[in-house]
C-alpha positions in Angstrom: 0.0 0.0 0.1 1.1 3.6 -0.7 2.0 6.5 1.4 -0.2 9.5 -0.1 -0.1 13.2 0.8 -3.2 15.4 0.8 -2.6 19.2 0.8 -4.8 22.4 1.0 -2.6 25.2 -0.3 -2.5 28.5 1.5 -5.6 30.6 0.8 -5.8 33.9 -1.1 -8.0 35.7 1.5 -5.5 38.5 2.2 -5.7 39.3 -1.4 -9.2 38.4 -2.3 -10.9 39.8 0.7 -9.0 43.1 0.8 -8.8 43.3 4.6 -12.0 41.6 5.5 -10.7 38.2 6.0 -10.8 38.3 9.8 -14.6 38.3 9.5 -14.6 35.2 7.1 -14.6 31.5 8.1 -11.9 29.1 8.1 -13.8 26.0 7.2 -12.4 22.4 7.5 -11.4 20.9 4.0 -14.3 18.5 4.4 -14.0 16.7 1.2 -10.3 16.4 1.5 -10.8 14.7 5.0 -13.4 12.4 3.4 -10.8 11.5 0.8 -8.3 10.8 3.5 -10.7 8.3 5.2 -11.4 6.7 1.9 -7.7 6.1 1.2 -7.0 4.8 4.7 -10.0 2.5 4.3 -8.1 1.0 1.4 -5.0 0.5 3.5 -2.9 3.5 2.4 -1.1 5.8 4.8 -2.2 9.3 4.6 -0.3 12.6 5.5 -2.5 15.8 5.7 -1.4 19.5 5.4 -3.8 22.3 5.6 -2.0 25.5 4.7 -5.3 27.6 5.0 -4.9 27.4 8.8 -3.4 30.4 10.4 0.1 30.1 11.7 3.3 28.4 10.7 3.4 25.1 8.6 5.9 22.5 7.8 7.5 22.7 4.4 5.4 20.5 2.1 8.4 18.7 0.6 9.7 17.8 3.9 6.3 16.7 5.3 5.5 14.6 2.2 8.9 13.0 1.9 8.4 9.4 0.8 4.9 9.8 -0.5 4.1 8.3 -3.8 2.1 11.4 -4.8 0.4 14.4 -3.4 -3.2 15.4 -4.1 -3.6 19.2 -4.0 -7.1 20.3 -2.9 -7.4 24.1 -3.6 -9.1 26.0 -0.7 -12.8 26.2 -0.1 -15.6 23.6 0.2 -17.9 24.5 -2.7 -16.9 24.3 -6.5 -17.0 28.1 -6.9 -14.3 28.4 -4.3 -12.2 25.8 -6.1 -12.3 28.1 -9.2 -10.9 31.1 -7.4 -8.3 29.3 -5.4 -6.6 27.9 -8.4 -4.4 31.0 -8.0 -2.3 28.9 -5.4 -1.8 25.8 -7.3 1.4 26.7 -9.1 3.1 27.7 -5.9 1.9 24.6 -4.1 3.4 22.5 -6.8 6.7 24.6 -6.7 6.8 23.9 -2.9 6.6 20.1 -3.5 9.9 20.3 -5.4 9.3 17.9 -8.2 7.0 15.4 -6.5 4.2 13.6 -8.3 1.2 16.0 -7.9 -2.5 15.6 -8.8 -4.8 18.6 -8.6 -8.4 18.0 -7.4 -10.1 21.0 -8.8 -13.1 20.2 -11.1 -14.3 16.5 -10.4 -14.0 15.1 -6.9 -12.7 11.5 -6.7 -15.5 8.9 -6.3 -16.3 8.1 -2.6 -18.9 6.2 -0.5 -21.5 8.8 0.6 -21.4 7.0 4.0 -17.7 7.7 4.5 -16.8 10.3 7.3 -14.1 12.9 7.2 -10.9 11.9 9.0 -11.5 14.2 12.0 -8.8 12.5 14.0 -6.2 14.2 11.8 -7.8 17.7 11.7 -6.9 20.5 14.1 -10.3 21.5 15.0 -9.5 24.4 17.1 -7.9 26.1 14.1 -11.2 26.3 12.3 -13.7 29.1 12.8 -17.3 29.8 11.6 -18.5 32.8 9.7 -18.8 35.8 12.1 -22.5 36.1 11.6 -23.2 32.5 12.7 -22.0 33.2 16.3 -23.7 36.7 16.6 -25.6 36.6 19.9 -24.2 33.2 21.0 -22.5 33.0 24.3 -20.7 29.7 24.1 -19.3 28.5 20.7 -17.5 25.4 21.9 -14.3 24.3 20.2 -13.5 25.2 16.6 -15.9 24.6 13.8 -17.2 21.4 12.3 -18.8 20.4 9.0 -21.4 17.6 8.3 -22.7 16.2 5.0 -26.2 14.7 4.9 -26.3 14.4 1.1 -24.3 15.2 -2.0 -25.1 17.2 -5.2 -28.4 18.8 -5.6 -31.8 17.8 -6.9 -32.2 21.1 -8.8 -30.5 22.5 -11.9 -30.1 26.3 -11.6 -28.4 27.6 -14.9 -25.7 29.5 -12.9 -24.5 26.8 -10.6 -21.5 24.5 -11.2 -22.1 21.7 -8.7 -23.3 19.0 -11.0 -20.0 19.0 -12.8 -18.2 18.5 -9.5 -19.8 15.8 -7.5 -18.9 12.1 -8.7 -22.5 11.0 -8.5 -26.1 12.3 -8.8 -27.9 13.7 -5.8 -28.4 11.3 -2.9 -29.1 11.4 0.7 -27.0 9.8 3.6 -28.2 7.3 6.0 -29.3 8.8 9.4 -26.8 6.6 11.3 -23.9 8.0 9.4 -25.0 11.6 10.0 -25.5 10.9 13.8 -21.9 9.3 13.9 -20.3 12.3 12.5 -22.1 14.8 14.7 -21.3 12.6 17.7 -17.6 12.4 16.9 -17.4 16.3 16.6 -19.6 16.8 19.6 -17.4 14.6 21.8 -14.4 16.7 20.7 -16.2 19.9 22.0 -17.5 21.2 18.7 -20.8 23.0 19.0 -20.9 25.2 15.9 -21.6 23.4 12.7 -22.1 24.0 9.0 -24.1 21.5 6.9 -22.2 21.1 3.7 -25.1 20.1 1.5 -26.0 22.2 -1.4 -29.5 21.9 -0.3 -29.9 20.8 3.3 -33.5 21.6 4.2 -35.8 19.8 1.7 -38.8 17.6 2.3 -39.6 15.7 5.4 -36.8 16.7 7.9 -38.3 14.8 10.9 -35.5 12.1 11.0 -32.7 14.5 10.7 -34.2 17.0 13.3 -34.5 14.1 15.7 -30.8 13.3 15.4 -29.8 16.9 15.7 -31.9 17.4 18.9 -29.9 14.7 20.6 -27.0 17.1 20.8 -28.0 20.1 23.0 -26.4 23.5 22.6 -25.5 23.1 19.0 -25.6 26.0 16.5 -26.3 24.7 13.0 -26.6 26.4 9.7 -27.4 25.1 6.2 -28.9 26.0 2.8 -32.6 25.9 1.8 -34.8 27.2 -1.0 -37.9 29.2 -0.4 -39.9 26.4 -2.0 -38.1 23.4 -0.2 -39.1 24.2 3.4 -42.2 22.3 4.4 -44.8 24.7 6.0 -45.2 24.5 9.7 -41.8 22.9 10.1 -40.1 25.9 11.5 -40.5 25.1 15.2 -39.1 21.6 14.7 -36.0 23.0 12.8 -35.4 25.5 15.6 -35.6 22.7 18.4 -33.0 20.8 16.4 -30.4 23.6 16.9 -30.7 25.1 13.4 -30.0 28.8 14.1 -29.4 30.1 10.6 -31.0 29.2 7.3 -29.4 30.5 4.0 -32.0 31.1 1.3 -31.0 31.7 -2.2 -33.5 34.4 -3.2 -31.2 35.5 -6.0 -33.5 38.0 -7.8 -36.4 40.1 -6.7 -37.8 39.6 -10.2 -39.8 36.4 -10.7 -39.3 36.3 -14.4 -35.5 36.6 -13.9 -35.7 33.7 -11.5 -37.7 31.5 -13.8 -35.3 32.2 -16.6 -32.5 30.7 -14.4 -34.8 27.8 -13.3 -34.6 29.1 -9.7 -38.0 27.9 -8.6 -41.6 29.1 -9.0 -42.1 30.9 -5.6 -43.3 34.4 -5.6 -42.1 37.3 -3.5 -45.1 37.1 -1.1 -44.2 33.5 -0.4 -40.7 34.7 0.5 -42.0 37.4 2.9 -44.2 34.9 4.6 -41.5 32.2 5.1 -39.1 34.9 6.6 -41.7 35.9 9.2 -42.2 32.2 10.1 -38.6 31.5 10.5 -38.1 34.6 12.8 -41.1 33.5 14.7 -39.2 30.3 15.5 -36.1 32.1 16.4 -34.3 31.1 13.2 -32.2 33.8 11.5 -32.2 34.4 7.8 -29.1 34.7 5.6 -30.2 35.9 2.3 -28.3 35.5 -0.9 -29.0 38.0 -3.7 -27.4 38.3 -7.1 -27.0 41.0 -9.7 -26.2 40.6 -13.4 -28.3 37.8 -14.6 -28.2 37.8 -18.5 -31.6 39.5 -18.7 -31.0 41.9 -15.7 -31.3 45.7 -16.3 -31.2 48.6 -14.0 -35.0 48.2 -13.1 -34.8 44.6 -12.4 -31.6 45.0 -10.3 -33.4 47.8 -8.4 -36.2 45.3 -7.8 -33.8 42.9 -6.2 -32.4 45.5 -3.8 -36.0 46.6 -2.9 -36.9 42.9 -2.3 -33.9 42.5 0.1 -34.9 45.8 1.9 -38.4 44.4 2.4 -37.3 40.9 3.5 -34.6 42.3 5.9 -32.7 39.2 6.4 -30.3 39.3 9.5 -27.4 39.0 7.1 -27.4 39.6 3.4 -24.9 38.5 0.8 -25.0 40.6 -2.4 -23.2 38.8 -5.2 -22.6 39.5 -8.9 -23.3 36.8 -11.6 -20.2 34.9 -12.5 -20.1 32.5 -15.4 -18.5 29.5 -13.7 -17.0 26.8 -15.9 -19.4 24.2 -17.1 -22.6 26.2 -16.4 -25.3 27.1 -18.9 -24.6 30.7 -18.0 -20.9 30.3 -19.2 -22.3 28.6 -22.4 -24.5 31.5 -23.0 -21.8 34.1 -22.4 -19.4 32.2 -24.8 -22.1 32.4 -27.5 -22.6 36.1 -27.0 -18.7 36.7 -27.0 -18.9 38.3 -23.5 -15.7 38.8 -21.5 -15.0 36.0 -19.0 -12.4 35.7 -16.2 -9.0 34.6 -17.2 -7.5 34.5 -13.8 -8.8 32.9 -10.4 -8.9 36.3 -8.7 -11.4 37.4 -11.3 -13.8 34.9 -9.9 -13.5 36.2 -6.3 -16.4 38.5 -5.5 -14.5 40.9 -3.1 -11.2 40.9 -5.0 -9.8 44.0 -6.6 -9.5 42.1 -10.0 -13.1 40.8 -9.8 -14.7 40.5 -13.2 -18.5 39.9 -13.0 -20.7 38.9 -16.0 -22.2 41.6 -18.1 -25.9 41.4 -19.2 -27.8 42.0 -22.3 -28.4 45.6 -21.1 -25.6 46.6 -18.8 -21.8 46.4 -18.7 -19.9 44.4 -16.2 -18.8 47.7 -14.6 -22.4 48.9 -14.2 -23.4 45.5 -12.6 -20.5 45.7 -10.1 -21.1 49.4 -9.3 -24.8 48.6 -8.4 -23.7 45.6 -6.4 -21.3 47.7 -4.2 -24.0 50.5 -3.9 -26.7 47.8 -2.9 -24.3 46.4 -0.1 -23.7 49.9 1.3 -27.4 50.8 1.0 -28.4 47.7 3.0 -25.6 47.4 5.7 -24.8 50.9 6.2 -28.2 52.0 7.1 -29.0 53.1 10.6 -32.1 51.0 10.8 -30.2 47.9 10.0 -27.4 48.4 12.4 -29.8 49.4 15.2 -31.8 46.2 14.6 -28.8 44.1 14.6 -27.5 45.5 17.7 -30.9 45.2 19.5 -31.4 41.6 18.4 -27.9 40.1 18.2 -25.8 42.2 20.3 -22.8 44.6 20.2 -20.5 42.2 18.4 -22.9 42.0 15.5 -23.1 45.8 15.3 -19.3 46.1 15.5 -18.7 43.6 12.7 -21.2 45.4 10.5 -19.4 48.7 11.1 -16.2 47.2 10.2 -17.6 45.7 7.0 -19.1 49.0 5.7 -16.2 51.2 6.8 -13.9 49.1 4.6 -14.4 50.1 1.1 -13.4 47.6 -1.7 -11.1 48.7 -4.4 -12.4 47.7 -7.9 -10.1 47.6 -10.8 -13.1 47.6 -13.1 -14.5 50.8 -11.6 -11.3 52.8 -11.5 -10.6 55.6 -14.1 -9.3 54.4 -17.3 -11.2 51.0 -17.1 
């Protein structure tokens, strides 16, 4: 049997976050750790290195000496992050000093969905959640843990790259495997969790919530769609320790959503769901996007107005990016639109970020509106006052830091 190295290279946060990296998460390399357990299950010896952790690291060539080869897993746990973290691959290969290397960047190696991450080899205390997940929480436990209850996604949004990444179609994991993984991390002191699933809350969640409820004091967040949460299930989700739900609203214009196959829900449905979640003490993380191919100034303004009416406790405002292998990229190539040529151009907060243009707006116009929308939402007195009242002074301080720090944008500077 072979000795194999698995390496996550140093991240690009200092460059791609422009000073906001202290507020971002350092998530465990979940799938790399699943890969480690898969290899060990076949009798191989595995050596791990996560350079995304803060602090000093051994030199890769020394650590992996004697390995038959080294797999390089670019930072991030979602396919979109793998695209932007390709910037570090060349330096990682150079550090390995001629060793046989294999980059895992577009298609994950096949694995059994039941396989757990190799948590015994992970420095859990070095990982941290997103700042907003622990707003208002008094005891965060040790580090940060990730759990998968499914792989891939049952839906096919035109802008999403996930189906080209996972090695199998959408499937759900057995309850006993989920319970085992949570128990392993819980026994190590972890109380703050991210559910890795592309879509966590869908259909009947009774069994999953029963499992989570066995671990008191946990703080869990995961993804859902407005049309994937069963009505009247909010209290059950809350009792299970689900503190935040991330909802991909994307656009405030229903025709835009339909054009991207993003569900059939209307805005009133979204408003009602947000109220029900808050009534169950579940906070909403809202994802909004600007720059869909059919977006214009009016439809993007609708999206901002939609966000202001929903008032999620935290809002991500993104620009549309044509990720490799998506239908949006195919459309952009047909239209001859400019696409990113460097990993940093995929990173939403980076100086070099290059969003997609639309049929009606330039990429610069889309980016300018996105940054305006961010400030309009998060810098408003009503939002900061509400956050401080409901989630505490730390939340208010973080929001202040985010809005005071203005991102430089190459695309918006004079001469571009």
